[in-house]
C-alpha positions in Angstrom: 1.3 10.1 -9.4 -2.1 11.8 -9.1 -1.3 15.2 -10.6 -4.8 15.8 -11.8 -6.4 14.5 -8.6 -4.8 17.0 -6.3 -7.7 19.5 -6.2 -9.1 19.4 -2.7 -11.2 21.3 -0.3 -12.2 24.8 -1.5 -10.2 24.4 -4.7 -12.1 21.3 -5.7 -15.4 23.0 -4.9 -14.5 25.9 -7.1 -13.6 23.6 -9.9 -16.9 21.8 -9.6 -18.8 25.1 -9.4 -17.0 26.3 -12.5 -17.9 23.1 -14.3 -21.5 23.3 -13.3 -21.7 26.9 -14.5 -20.1 26.0 -17.8 -22.5 23.1 -18.2 -25.4 25.5 -17.7 -24.2 28.0 -20.4 -26.2 27.7 -23.6 -23.1 28.0 -25.8 -21.0 25.5 -23.8 -20.1 22.2 -25.4 -20.8 20.7 -22.0 -24.4 22.0 -21.7 -25.8 18.5 -21.3 -23.2 17.4 -18.9 -24.7 15.3 -16.1 -27.9 14.5 -18.1 -29.0 11.2 -16.6 -31.2 10.2 -19.6 -28.4 10.7 -22.1 -25.9 8.7 -20.0 -28.3 5.9 -19.2 -29.2 5.5 -22.9 -25.6 5.5 -23.9 -24.7 2.9 -21.4 -27.6 0.7 -22.5 -26.0 0.5 -26.0 -22.8 -1.0 -24.6 -22.7 -4.8 -24.5 -20.3 -6.8 -22.3 -17.7 -8.6 -24.4 -17.4 -12.3 -24.3 -14.4 -14.0 -22.8 -11.3 -14.3 -25.1 -10.9 -17.5 -27.1 -7.5 -18.0 -25.4 -6.1 -16.6 -22.1 -3.0 -14.8 -23.0 -0.3 -12.6 -21.4 1.8 -10.3 -23.6 5.3 -9.9 -22.3 7.7 -7.0 -23.0 11.1 -8.7 -22.7 14.6 -7.3 -22.4 18.0 -8.8 -21.5 20.5 -10.5 -23.7 17.9 -11.2 -26.4 17.3 -7.5 -26.9 13.9 -5.8 -26.8 11.1 -8.2 -27.8 7.4 -8.7 -27.4 6.1 -12.2 -26.7 2.7 -13.9 -26.3 2.2 -16.7 -23.7 -0.8 -19.0 -23.6 -1.8 -19.4 -20.0 -4.2 -22.3 -20.6 -1.6 -24.3 -22.6 1.4 -23.1 -20.5 3.4 -22.3 -23.6 5.1 -19.5 -25.5 3.2 -18.8 -28.7 5.5 -16.3 -30.4 8.3 -13.8 -29.9 8.9 -10.7 -32.1 11.6 -8.0 -32.0 9.9 -4.9 -30.8 10.8 -1.7 -29.0 7.6 -1.4 -26.9 7.2 2.0 -25.1 3.5 1.9 -24.0 1.3 -0.7 -22.6 -0.1 -3.4 -24.9 -3.9 -3.3 -25.5 -5.4 -6.4 -26.9 -8.5 -6.9 -29.1 -10.1 -9.9 -30.7 -7.5 -10.3 -33.5 -5.2 -7.3 -33.1 -3.0 -6.0 -30.3 -1.7 -2.4 -30.2 1.2 -0.7 -28.5 3.4 2.4 -28.9 6.9 2.5 -30.1 9.9 4.7 -29.3 9.7 8.4 -29.4 6.3 9.1 -27.8 7.8 12.0 -25.8 5.7 14.8 -27.1 6.3 17.8 -29.3 10.0 18.8 -29.6 11.4 15.3 -29.4 13.3 13.9 -32.4 10.5 11.6 -33.1 7.0 11.3 -31.7 7.0 7.6 -32.5 4.1 5.6 -33.8 1.2 3.4 -32.8 1.7 -0.2 -34.0 -0.9 -2.8 -34.8 0.1 -6.4 -34.7 -1.6 -9.7 -35.4 -2.5 -11.3 -32.1 -1.9 -14.8 -33.4 1.7 -14.2 -34.7 2.8 -10.9 -33.5 3.5 -9.7 -37.0 3.2 -6.0 -37.7 0.0 -5.2 -39.6 0.3 -1.4 -39.7 1.9 1.7 -38.1 0.4 5.1 -37.5 3.2 7.6 -37.2 2.5 10.5 -34.8 2.9 13.9 -36.5 5.4 16.5 -35.2 2.8 18.5 -33.4 0.8 15.5 -32.1 1.0 13.9 -28.7 -0.5 10.5 -28.1 -2.5 10.3 -24.8 -3.7 6.7 -25.2 -5.7 4.2 -27.1 -8.3 1.4 -26.7 -9.3 -1.6 -28.8 -12.9 -2.7 -29.2 -14.1 -5.2 -31.8 -12.5 -4.4 -35.2 -11.5 -0.9 -34.3 -8.7 1.0 -32.5 -9.4 4.4 -30.9 -6.8 7.0 -30.3 -6.9 10.2 -28.3 -4.3 12.8 -29.4 -3.5 16.4 -28.5 -2.3 18.8 -31.2 -0.5 22.1 -30.7 -1.1 24.3 -33.8 0.5 27.5 -32.7 0.6 29.9 -29.8 -3.0 29.1 -28.8 -4.3 26.3 -26.6 -3.8 22.7 -27.7 -6.7 20.9 -29.2 -7.8 17.3 -28.7 -9.1 14.7 -31.1 -10.6 11.2 -31.0 -9.7 8.9 -34.0 -11.1 5.6 -35.0 -8.8 3.2 -37.0 -9.5 -0.1 -38.7 -7.9 -2.7 -36.4 -6.5 -4.8 -39.3 -5.3 -2.0 -41.6 -4.8 1.1 -39.5 -6.9 3.1 -42.0 -8.7 6.0 -40.4 -12.5 5.5 -40.2 -13.5 8.7 -38.6 -12.1 11.7 -36.8 -13.8 13.7 -34.1 -12.5 17.0 -32.6 -12.9 17.2 -28.8 -14.2 20.3 -27.1 -11.0 20.7 -25.0 -7.3 20.0 -25.4 -7.2 18.8 -21.8 -7.7 15.1 -22.8 -7.0 11.7 -21.4 -6.8 8.1 -22.7 -10.1 6.5 -23.7 -11.8 3.3 -22.7 -14.1 1.2 -25.0 -16.7 -1.4 -24.2 -19.1 -3.1 -26.6 -19.6 -0.2 -29.0 -19.3 2.6 -26.5 -16.4 4.9 -26.1 -15.6 7.0 -23.0 -13.1 9.8 -23.0 -12.2 12.0 -19.9 -11.9 15.7 -20.4 -10.8 18.6 -18.1 -10.6 16.2 -15.1 -14.4 16.6 -14.6 -16.2 15.3 -17.6 -16.5 11.8 -19.3 -17.7 12.1 -22.9 -19.5 9.1 -24.4 -19.4 8.3 -28.1 -20.8 5.7 -30.5 -17.8 3.6 -31.5 -19.2 3.0 -35.0 -19.8 6.6 -36.0 -18.2 8.9 -33.5 -21.5 10.5 -32.6 -21.5 12.0 -29.1 -24.1 10.3 -26.9 -23.8 11.8 -23.5 -21.6 13.5 -20.9 -21.0 12.4 -17.3 -19.9 15.1 -14.8 -17.9 14.3 -11.6 -18.7 17.0 -9.1 -16.8 15.9 -6.0 -13.9 14.0 -7.2 -11.5 14.5 -10.2 -12.2 12.0 -13.0 -8.6 10.9 -13.9 -9.5 7.6 -15.5 -12.1 5.6 -17.3 -11.9 1.8 -17.3 -13.9 -0.7 -19.3 -14.7 -4.1 -17.7 -17.3 -6.8 -18.5 -19.3 -5.5 -15.5 -19.4 -1.9 -16.9 -17.5 1.3 -17.5 -16.0 3.0 -14.5 -14.5 6.4 -13.9 -13.0 8.2 -10.9 -9.7 8.7 -9.1 -9.8 8.1 -5.3 -12.9 6.0 -5.7 -15.0 4.3 -8.3 -18.1 5.4 -10.1 -20.0 2.8 -12.1 -21.1 4.8 -15.2 -24.9 4.9 -15.3 -28.0 7.0 -14.6 -27.1 7.4 -10.9 -23.6 8.6 -11.6 -24.3 10.8 -14.6 -23.7 13.6 -12.1 -21.2 11.8 -9.8 -21.0 12.5 -6.1 -19.7 10.3 -3.3 -23.3 9.8 -2.2 -24.2 8.3 -5.6 -25.5 4.7 -5.4 -22.9 3.8 -8.0 -19.9 5.1 -6.0 -17.4 2.8 -4.2 -14.3 3.3 -2.1 -12.5 0.6 -0.1 -11.2 1.0 3.4 -7.5 0.4 3.2 -4.4 0.8 5.4 -2.3 3.9 5.4 0.5 2.3 3.4 -1.8 1.9 0.4 -2.0 4.6 -2.2 -5.7 4.9 -2.9 -5.4 5.0 -6.7 -7.8 2.7 -8.5 -6.4 3.1 -12.0 -3.8 5.0 -14.0 -4.0 8.8 -14.3 -4.9 8.8 -18.0 -4.2 12.6 -18.4 -0.5 11.7 -18.0 0.9 9.9 -21.1 4.0 8.8 -19.1 1.8 6.6 -17.1 0.9 4.6 -20.2 4.5 3.2 -20.1 5.3 0.1 -18.1 6.8 1.5 -14.9 6.7 1.3 -11.1 3.0 2.2 -11.2 2.3 -1.3 -12.5 4.0 -2.6 -9.4 2.2 -0.6 -6.7 -1.6 -0.3 -7.2 -5.0 -1.6 -6.2 -6.6 -4.5 -8.0 -10.4 -4.7 -7.9 -13.4 -6.2 -9.6 -17.1 -5.5 -9.1 -20.4 -7.3 -9.0 -23.5 -5.3 -9.9 -27.0 -5.6 -8.5 -29.2 -3.3 -10.6 -27.4 0.0 -10.4 -25.6 -0.8 -7.1 -22.1 -2.0 -7.5 -20.2 -3.9 -4.8 -16.6 -5.1 -4.6 -16.5 -8.7 -5.6 -16.5 -11.0 -2.5 -16.1 -7.8 -0.4 -12.4 -7.7 -1.2 -9.8 -5.3 -2.7 -6.3 -6.5 -3.5 -3.1 -4.5 -3.2 -0.1 -5.2 -5.3 3.0 -3.7 -3.6 6.1 -4.7 -5.6 6.8 -8.3 -4.4 3.8 -8.5 -2.1 0.0 -9.1 -2.6 -2.6 -8.4 0.1 -6.3 -9.0 0.2 -8.4 -6.6 2.4 -12.0 -6.6 3.5 -13.2 -3.4 1.9 -15.6 -2.6 4.8 -13.4 -3.1 7.8 -9.9 -2.9 6.2 -9.1 -6.3 7.8 -6.3 -8.3 6.2 -7.6 -11.6 4.7 -4.4 -13.0 3.3 -0.9 -11.9 2.2 1.4 -13.4 -0.4 5.2 -12.8 -0.9 6.9 -13.4 -4.2 10.3 -14.1 -2.8 12.7 -13.8 -5.7 11.9 -10.6 -7.6 9.3 -7.9 -8.0 6.0 -8.6 -9.8 6.2 -6.1 -12.7 2.5 -6.5 -13.7 -0.7 -8.0 -12.3 -4.4 -8.3 -13.1 -7.6 -9.5 -11.5 -9.4 -11.8 -14.0 -12.4 -12.2 -11.8 -11.3 -15.7 -10.8 -7.6 -15.3 -10.2 -5.0 -12.7 -9.3 -2.4 -13.1 -12.0 1.1 -11.6 -12.0 4.5 -11.7 -13.9 7.8 -11.2 -12.1 10.9 -9.5 -13.5 12.7 -12.8 -13.7 10.1 -14.5 -15.9 7.8 -16.2 -13.4 4.1 -16.2 -14.3 1.9 -16.8 -11.2 -1.8 -16.9 -10.2 -3.4 -16.7 -6.8 -6.9 -17.6 -5.6 -8.7 -14.4 -4.7 -10.4 -15.8 -1.7 -7.6 -17.6 0.0 -4.4 -16.3 -1.6 -3.4 -19.9 -2.4 -1.0 -20.4 -5.4 -3.1 -21.8 -8.3 -0.8 -21.2 -11.3 2.9 -21.2 -11.9 5.0 -21.1 -15.1 8.5 -19.9 -15.9 10.4 -18.3 -18.7 14.0 -19.3 -17.7 16.7 -16.7 -18.5 14.3 -13.9 -19.5 14.0 -10.4 -18.1 10.5 -9.0 -18.1 10.0 -5.3 -18.2 6.2 -5.3 -18.3 3.2 -7.4 -19.2 -0.5 -7.1 -20.2 -3.1 -9.8 -19.5 -5.9 -10.7 -21.9 -7.3 -13.4 -19.7 -10.7 -12.5 -18.5 -12.2 -15.3 -16.4 -9.1 -17.4 -16.4 -8.4 -19.7 -13.5 -6.9 -23.3 -13.6 -9.6 -25.8 -13.0 -9.4 -27.4 -9.5 -6.1 -25.7 -8.6 -7.5 -23.7 -5.7 -8.8 -26.8 -3.9 -5.4 -28.5 -4.3 -3.4 -25.5 -3.1 -2.5 -24.4 0.4 -3.1 -20.8 1.4 0.0 -18.8 2.4 1.0 -18.8 6.0 0.1 -15.3 7.2 2.4 -15.3 10.2 5.4 -16.5 8.2 4.7 -14.1 5.3 4.3 -11.1 7.6 7.5 -12.1 9.4 9.3 -12.3 6.1 8.2 -8.8 5.1 9.5 -7.4 8.4 12.8 -9.2 8.1 13.3 -8.3 4.4 16.5 -6.2 4.0 15.0 -4.3 1.1 14.8 -0.6 2.3 12.0 0.4 -0.2 9.2 -0.6 2.1 9.3 1.3 5.5 5.6 1.9 5.7 4.8 -1.6 4.6 7.1 -3.0 7.3 5.3 -1.0 9.9 2.0 -2.3 8.7 3.3 -5.9 8.7 4.5 -5.5 12.3 1.2 -4.0 13.4 -0.8 -6.7 11.6 1.4 -9.4 13.1 0.8 -8.1 16.6 -3.0 -8.3 16.0 -2.8 -12.1 15.4 -3.6 -14.5 18.3 -1.3 -17.1 19.8 2.0 -17.7 21.5 3.8 -17.9 18.1 3.1 -14.3 17.5 4.6 -13.2 20.8 7.6 -15.3 20.1 8.0 -13.7 16.7 7.7 -10.2 18.2 10.4 -11.0 20.8 12.6 -12.3 18.0 12.0 -9.1 15.9 13.0 -6.7 18.7 16.1 -8.8 19.4 17.5 -8.4 15.9 20.0 -5.8 15.0 19.6 -3.5 12.0 15.9 -3.0 12.4 14.8 0.6 11.5 14.0 2.6 14.6 10.4 3.1 13.8 10.0 -0.6 13.1 11.7 -1.5 16.4 9.4 0.9 18.2 6.3 -0.5 16.5 7.3 -4.1 17.3 7.8 -3.1 21.0 4.4 -1.4 21.1 2.7 -4.4 19.7 4.4 -6.7 22.2 3.4 -4.6 25.1 -0.1 -4.1 23.9 -0.6 -7.9 23.6 -0.5 -8.5 27.4 0.0 -12.2 26.6 -0.1 -13.9 30.0 0.2 -17.2 28.3 3.7 -16.4 27.1 5.5 -15.7 30.5 8.0 -18.4 29.7 8.9 -16.8 26.4 9.5 -13.4 28.2 11.5 -15.2 30.9 13.7 -16.9 28.3 14.4 -13.6 26.6 15.3 -11.9 29.9 17.7 -14.7 30.8 19.8 -14.0 27.7 22.8 -11.8 28.6 25.4 -10.1 26.5 28.5 -12.1 25.7 31.1 -10.0 24.1 33.3 -13.0 23.4 30.5 -14.5 21.4 29.6 -11.1 20.0 26.1 -11.4 21.5 24.4 -8.1 22.3 22.2 -7.7 25.4 18.5 -8.5 25.0 16.0 -5.6 24.5 15.5 -5.3 28.2 13.7 -1.9 27.9 10.9 -3.3 25.8 10.8 -6.6 27.7 10.4 -4.7 31.0 7.5 -2.7 29.6 5.8 -5.9 28.4 6.2 -7.5 31.8 4.9 -4.4 33.6 1.8 -4.3 31.3 0.9 -7.8 32.7 0.8 -6.5 36.3 0.8 -9.1 39.1 0.3 -11.9 36.6 4.0 -11.5 35.7 5.4 -11.4 39.3 7.2 -14.7 38.7 9.5 -12.8 36.3 10.7 -10.4 38.9 14.1 -12.2 39.6 14.9 -12.3 35.9 14.0 -8.7 35.5 15.8 -7.4 38.6 19.0 -9.3 37.6 19.5 -6.8 34.8 19.8 -3.9 37.3 23.1 -5.4 38.4 24.6 -5.8 34.9 26.8 -3.0 33.5 25.4 -3.3 30.0 21.9 -2.4 31.1 21.2 1.1 29.8 19.8 3.8 32.0 16.6 3.8 30.0 16.2 0.0 30.5 16.9 0.4 34.2 14.1 3.0 34.5 11.7 0.6 32.8 12.8 -2.3 35.0 12.0 -0.2 38.1 8.6 0.8 36.8 7.8 -2.8 35.9 8.8 -4.1 39.3 6.3 -1.6 40.9 3.6 -2.7 38.4 3.9 -6.3 39.2 4.3 -5.7 43.0 7.7 -7.3 43.2 8.7 -6.6 46.8 11.3 -9.3 46.7 13.3 -7.2 44.2 14.0 -4.5 46.8 17.6 -5.6 47.4 18.4 -5.2 43.7 16.8 -1.7 43.7 18.7 -0.7 46.8 22.0 -1.9 45.3 21.3 0.0 42.1 20.8 3.2 44.0 23.8 2.6 46.2 26.1 2.0 43.2 24.9 4.7 40.9 23.4 7.5 43.1 26.6 9.5 42.9 27.6 8.6 39.3 28.3 11.8 37.4 26.8 10.3 34.2 23.4 10.6 35.9 23.7 14.3 36.6 22.3 15.3 33.3 19.5 12.7 33.2 18.7 11.1 36.6 15.5 9.4 35.2 16.7 5.8 36.0 17.8 6.8 39.6 14.4 8.6 40.2 12.5 5.5 38.9 14.5 3.2 41.2 13.9 5.5 44.1 10.2 5.6 43.4 10.1 1.8 43.3 11.9 1.6 46.7 9.5 4.2 48.1 6.4 2.3 46.9 7.5 -1.2 47.5 9.6 -0.8 50.7 8.9 0.0 54.3 10.1 2.4 57.0 13.7 1.2 56.8 13.7 2.0 53.1 12.5 5.6 53.8 15.5 6.0 56.1 17.8 4.9 53.2 16.1 7.4 50.8 16.3 10.1 53.5 20.0 9.5 53.7 20.4 9.7 49.9 18.4 13.0 49.9 20.7 14.6 52.5 24.0 13.1 51.2 25.7 15.9 49.2 27.4 13.5 46.7 24.0 12.2 45.5 23.1 13.3 42.0 21.3 16.7 42.2 18.3 15.5 40.2 17.7 12.5 42.5 18.2 14.7 45.7 15.6 17.2 44.4 13.1 14.5 43.6 13.6 12.7 47.0 13.0 15.9 48.9 9.7 16.4 47.2 8.7 12.7 47.3 9.5 12.1 50.9 7.7 15.2 51.9 4.6 14.3 50.0 4.5 10.8 51.5 5.6 11.6 55.0 3.5 9.6 57.6 1.0 11.8 59.6 2.4 10.6 62.9 5.8 9.2 63.6 8.2 8.0 61.0 11.3 9.8 59.7 11.2 13.6 59.7 11.0 15.0 56.2 14.2 16.6 55.1 14.6 20.3 54.9 14.7 22.2 51.6 18.4 22.8 52.1 19.0 19.1 51.6 18.3 19.5 47.9 20.7 22.4 47.4 
């Protein structure tokens, strides 16, 4: 999804070098790019908007009622209006008007390039439509005060396309001014309190006076592609894999700028902080709305910080809060019934809408559910929130934070196959939590059938790494379970349980009988038998020698071990390390007996020779014994 952000390494350096060279050319339209005074003066003109008079969410509906657009009042918990509408791009809301695209915004060559539609925010009634011309392609729009601003690209012939910035009256759609842009490589705009920001050529952010269209300044990103601009009450931001707060310190943006931020997040998170505005298809409601980072900022002078030190990840049905410095998980929430198709951070709440018509809100600090409403029978395709600062009064104090262990376990057990990386993260995060309950859940996870191999492996690794000496009884109970084919009960995951026991060392010696018992069961796999033998050595279980001897006696000539004698070798090593002189005699016999598996004989010749007593004791076998 980051097509314009893929320039890395030498390629990115060359792009930045070219941009710097172009900015220095006297005839270049970007000759003042990166001028800190220009950018600072432009930003100073922008005023933070006040909160909306009502907290609304605009819902794009489908289903049996046909395509519709609806407005829902969050504060009053009621539907205000519903209008028939074929909405194809995200709704943008202003003071009294909302704007969206309608069908056909597929670019030149399509049967229809569609139109931009302005609607009354109070009723949803259409106020105006601005049809896109055959050679025009809409890249995006923004609403600020009483004006709507469009960025379009026009192809006029065989030459390169050109870009333009248009200002329309929000109530009538009449064009107020038109500004040609210095490049056809354009992206959607952002507007904040009289200031317009438009990305160009993935490196520049051009700033305009919203009233006149006069250019005020140009920011230049030198180390990171600028794929978006975003206007918030706390300022205007640009960036791609991180955030630059637009201002004097980021007029020439580098990752060392005081106004640059990037959160530390787990590997399963795509580090995309806003939509790629160079790609018009990302202006449509899609899976991108269901898998992204939510963030808000506090500003101290020119130094921004993530609000409360947190960044939030919306991953389809799941919401996570992470400490931006350490990457530690603070809370996790699971929407159990369907995907959340849209979400927003209002500064005081994490709001979302699900595909089946649930509207929810979470407390940013605790993840507690603080808002809930439903639209029964509706199918929601997408949603846009106009609800800055919204949070139900007193709801957080009355709500209970989600149970992290239960939610992580639910993610792991979820049969949905879309989230393999997320499941691995949930297993790893579960394993980091303290307490016997976590060990019990990990034992339960590795005992379930149908778990993906990587998830099974990760759960086993976390169980072994815990070295939970306070849960010996849980390991013992798991080892005492045996296969019952009549009851269709599979054998327990002995291989992993044995590794977990072995990791505890002598502290787990009481589990030796339960562990050794599996050496005598036919359903125990060779891999599990090998791990049992190693674990018995690790815990110093000399009392398990009879079971080890029996295992060698039963299987030492089994032809199935000719190809891979690992289990026999492990058992022999265990006997050698735990046993005494009589056991060396047994192993010597196995090494010289011609029916013993070749791999075991070869290993015993070497092992007995390396450990032969200096004086007395059995005579090491000859090399011919391994032939």
